[in-house]
N, C-alpha and C positions, 0 to 999 in steps of 0.2 A: 328793846331790840339789843341783841349781845353782841358787842363789835370787837370781839376776840375771835381771830382765825386759827385755826390749824394750821403750823407751817408747811411748805412743801415736803421736807423730810418725813414730817409726820403723817402728810397725805399719802406719801409713797408707801410707809410701814400699812398703814389702814388698807390701800390697795391690794398688797400683799396679803394681808389677813382676809381681805375680803374675797380674793381669788380661791383662798384656800376654804373658806366657809361654802364656796359655791360650788367647788369640786367635792366636798365632804356631801353635802347635800344631793347632789347630782348622782354621787355613788350610792348614795344609801336609799334614794328613790329608784334607781335601777335595780339594785339588787335586792328589794323587798318581795318583789312577786317570788324570787327563789327560795326565800324564807319558809320553811315549814314550821318550826317550832314557834308555838303561839306567844311563849314568854319574850322570844327574840323579835317578833313581829311588833310586840308591845313596845319593846325598848327603842325598836328602829323608828316606831310612829313618834314617839316622844322626842326622839333626836330630832327628825326632820321639822316638828313644830317649833322645837328649840332654837335649831339653825335659822329657820325663816325669821323667827323674832331677830336673831342676832344681827343677821343680814340686813334687816331693814334698820337695826339701831346704829350698824357701820354706815349703811347709805347716808343716814341723817348727819353723823358728824363729817362725811365727804363734804356734805351741802357747805358745811362751815368751812370748809379749807380755802385757803389765801388763794389756790388755783382757781377753783370755782367762783369766787367771788370775782376774779379779774377776768374770766371768761363772759361773764354777764353784761 
């Protein structure tokens, strides 16, 4: 078991990054039906997939935060 925690300040930075990633994902998903160019649609699909993976990774880091451990 890893006993290292992410500090409260780092947790705040992760939260801000997670918020940005969620907004980016929401915008890409919302705008994708409006895109007509096939190449751009493909790029947006790849972007959505990458954002989803990154959001999952950020959430995993958030679970290691000191704040999360104190609330358990």
